[in-house]
C-alpha positions as CSV (number, residue, x, y, z in Angstrom):
1,M,-68.4,-188.9,-129.7
2,M,-69.6,-191.0,-126.8
3,Q,-66.2,-190.9,-125.1
4,R,-66.1,-187.2,-125.3
5,A,-69.5,-186.8,-123.7
6,E,-68.6,-189.3,-120.9
7,K,-65.3,-187.5,-120.3
8,S,-66.9,-184.0,-120.0
9,S,-69.6,-185.5,-117.8
10,R,-67.0,-186.8,-115.4
11,Q,-65.1,-183.5,-115.4
12,Y,-68.3,-181.6,-114.7
13,S,-69.3,-183.9,-111.9
14,G,-65.9,-183.4,-110.3
15,I,-66.4,-179.7,-110.3
16,A,-70.0,-179.9,-109.1
17,E,-69.0,-182.0,-106.1
18,N,-67.0,-179.1,-104.6
19,P,-68.1,-175.8,-106.3
20,I,-67.3,-173.5,-103.4
21,Q,-63.8,-172.7,-102.2
22,S,-63.1,-170.9,-98.9
23,F,-60.3,-168.4,-98.5
24,D,-58.8,-166.8,-95.5
25,V,-59.0,-163.1,-96.3
26,D,-56.3,-162.1,-93.8
27,S,-53.7,-164.5,-95.2
28,D,-50.5,-163.4,-97.0
29,P,-51.1,-162.9,-100.7
30,L,-47.9,-164.7,-101.5
31,D,-49.5,-167.9,-100.1
32,G,-51.9,-167.8,-103.1
33,V,-55.1,-166.9,-101.3
34,V,-57.3,-163.8,-101.5
35,T,-56.6,-160.9,-99.2
36,S,-59.0,-158.2,-98.0
37,P,-59.6,-155.5,-100.7
38,K,-58.0,-152.1,-100.3
39,P,-60.6,-149.4,-99.3
40,L,-60.2,-147.5,-102.6
41,L,-60.9,-149.1,-106.0
42,V,-60.2,-147.6,-109.5
43,L,-62.4,-149.8,-111.7
44,C,-61.6,-149.5,-115.3
45,L,-64.3,-150.8,-117.7
46,G,-64.2,-151.4,-121.4
47,N,-63.3,-153.7,-124.2
48,E,-59.8,-153.7,-125.5
49,I,-60.7,-154.5,-129.1
50,V,-63.5,-151.9,-129.7
51,S,-61.6,-148.7,-130.5
52,D,-62.5,-146.0,-127.9
53,D,-64.0,-148.6,-125.5
54,G,-60.3,-149.5,-124.9
55,F,-59.9,-146.3,-122.9
56,G,-60.6,-147.9,-119.5
57,P,-58.3,-150.9,-120.2
58,E,-55.5,-148.5,-121.3
59,V,-55.8,-146.4,-118.1
60,A,-55.7,-149.6,-116.0
61,H,-52.7,-150.9,-117.9
62,R,-50.7,-147.7,-117.4
63,L,-51.6,-147.3,-113.8
64,Q,-50.8,-150.9,-113.0
65,N,-47.3,-150.2,-114.3
66,E,-46.8,-147.4,-111.8
67,D,-45.8,-147.9,-108.2
68,L,-49.1,-147.5,-106.4
69,L,-48.5,-150.3,-103.9
70,D,-48.1,-147.9,-100.9
71,L,-51.5,-146.4,-101.6
72,P,-54.8,-147.8,-100.3
73,A,-56.1,-148.4,-103.8
74,D,-56.5,-151.3,-106.2
75,V,-56.6,-150.7,-109.9
76,V,-58.7,-153.3,-111.7
77,F,-59.6,-153.7,-115.4
78,A,-62.9,-155.5,-115.7
79,P,-64.5,-156.2,-119.1
80,V,-67.8,-156.8,-117.3
81,A,-70.6,-154.8,-115.7
82,G,-73.9,-155.6,-114.0
83,F,-74.0,-158.4,-111.4
84,H,-70.3,-159.0,-111.8
85,L,-69.6,-155.6,-110.3
86,L,-70.9,-156.8,-106.9
87,D,-67.8,-158.8,-106.1
88,L,-65.5,-156.0,-107.1
89,L,-67.4,-153.3,-105.1
90,A,-68.0,-155.2,-101.9
91,G,-65.9,-154.2,-99.0
92,R,-64.7,-150.9,-100.7
93,K,-65.2,-147.4,-99.1
94,R,-64.8,-145.4,-102.3
95,V,-64.8,-146.3,-106.0
96,L,-63.7,-144.4,-109.1
97,I,-65.1,-146.0,-112.3
98,V,-63.2,-145.2,-115.6
99,D,-65.2,-145.7,-118.7
100,T,-66.4,-144.2,-122.0
101,I,-69.6,-142.2,-122.5
102,R,-71.6,-140.7,-125.3
103,T,-73.5,-137.6,-124.3
104,G,-73.8,-136.2,-127.8
105,T,-73.1,-132.7,-126.3
106,A,-69.3,-132.7,-126.0
107,K,-66.4,-133.2,-128.3
108,P,-64.7,-136.6,-128.4
109,G,-61.9,-136.7,-125.8
110,T,-63.7,-134.5,-123.3
111,L,-63.5,-135.9,-119.8
112,H,-66.6,-136.0,-117.6
113,C,-66.5,-136.5,-113.9
114,F,-69.7,-137.1,-111.9
115,P,-71.1,-139.1,-109.1
116,A,-72.6,-142.4,-110.2
117,G,-76.2,-141.9,-111.3
118,A,-75.9,-138.1,-111.9
119,L,-75.4,-138.1,-115.6
120,T,-76.1,-140.3,-118.6
121,P,-74.8,-143.7,-117.8
122,S,-71.3,-144.5,-119.0
123,H,-71.1,-146.9,-121.9
124,N,-70.3,-150.1,-119.9
125,L,-72.4,-149.5,-116.9
126,T,-75.7,-150.3,-118.7
127,T,-76.6,-152.6,-121.4
128,S,-79.8,-154.4,-122.3
129,H,-78.5,-157.6,-120.7
130,Q,-77.2,-156.3,-117.4
131,I,-78.3,-154.3,-114.4
132,N,-77.1,-150.7,-114.1
133,L,-74.7,-149.5,-111.4
134,P,-77.3,-147.9,-109.0
135,T,-79.3,-151.2,-109.2
136,A,-76.1,-153.2,-108.5
137,L,-75.3,-151.0,-105.5
138,E,-78.9,-151.4,-104.1
139,L,-78.8,-155.1,-104.7
140,G,-75.5,-155.4,-102.8
141,K,-77.0,-153.5,-99.8
142,Q,-80.1,-155.8,-99.9
143,L,-77.8,-158.8,-99.8
144,S,-76.1,-157.2,-96.7
145,L,-72.8,-156.6,-98.6
146,E,-70.7,-153.6,-97.5
147,M,-71.1,-151.3,-100.6
148,P,-69.0,-148.2,-101.2
149,D,-70.1,-144.9,-99.6
150,V,-68.8,-142.9,-102.7
151,V,-68.9,-144.0,-106.3
152,D,-67.5,-141.5,-108.8
153,V,-67.3,-141.9,-112.6
154,L,-64.6,-140.5,-114.9
155,A,-65.8,-141.0,-118.4
156,V,-64.3,-139.9,-121.7
157,E,-66.5,-138.7,-124.5
158,A,-66.1,-141.5,-127.1
159,Q,-65.9,-141.0,-130.9
160,D,-66.0,-144.6,-132.0
161,L,-67.6,-147.4,-130.1
162,E,-68.3,-149.7,-133.0
163,T,-65.0,-150.4,-134.9
164,L,-63.1,-153.5,-134.0
165,S,-59.7,-152.0,-133.3
166,E,-57.1,-152.0,-130.5
167,E,-56.4,-148.3,-131.2
168,L,-58.1,-145.4,-129.6
169,T,-59.2,-142.5,-131.9
170,P,-56.7,-139.6,-131.7
171,A,-59.1,-137.4,-129.6
172,V,-59.6,-140.1,-127.0
173,Y,-55.9,-141.0,-127.0
174,G,-55.2,-137.4,-126.3
175,A,-57.2,-137.5,-123.1
176,L,-55.2,-140.3,-121.5
177,E,-52.6,-138.2,-119.7
178,Q,-55.2,-135.9,-118.2
179,A,-57.3,-138.9,-117.1
180,L,-54.2,-140.5,-115.5
181,D,-53.5,-137.3,-113.6
182,F,-57.1,-137.1,-112.5
183,V,-57.0,-140.7,-111.2
184,R,-53.8,-140.2,-109.3
185,N,-55.2,-137.1,-107.7
186,W,-58.5,-138.9,-106.9
187,I,-56.5,-141.6,-105.1
188,R,-54.4,-139.1,-103.1
189,Q,-57.4,-137.0,-102.2
190,N,-59.6,-139.9,-101.1
191,S,-56.8,-141.7,-99.2
192,S,-56.1,-138.6,-97.1
193,E,-59.7,-137.3,-96.6
194,E,-60.5,-139.5,-93.7
195,P,-59.2,-142.8,-92.2
196,L,-60.2,-145.7,-94.4
């Protein structure tokens, strides 16, 4: 037991000695360093193992298998929200968040599109342990980070956000193609509206 504690202490002190790594943002991504983010971001939130909360991850997976490399958009699945969004949002001009929502007024599988902050928060953008999206955006501005000018939300009305399952309910699964078309059109429209 003592050896294990000493070993982990040595590992930790090695990490603590140099916790910050610098990256050249203009370098070639094939060199293994981070590049500047594309001006558009499709940020898909959710949890792959909670039934309808897997909608965002499924949209991201399907889009990442398409040839979108020539477009000025990154498609990212992030199982996080709150403060973690700052790194993903910084340096972007426009963002589309794909998530689940429960309004209680629409049938499961209904797609809602709205500007961030205009409707009931989507499922993953607020929890009791994290800050909400408007607060994250304001915090980013206060920290002098370049935050997006436009943040839109595409949210599907969820039926089941409690069951541990990797399968979407039939109603939410049925909304996938329409959501994918919406995202593709959002990317095209926002990449041609003005120089990014």
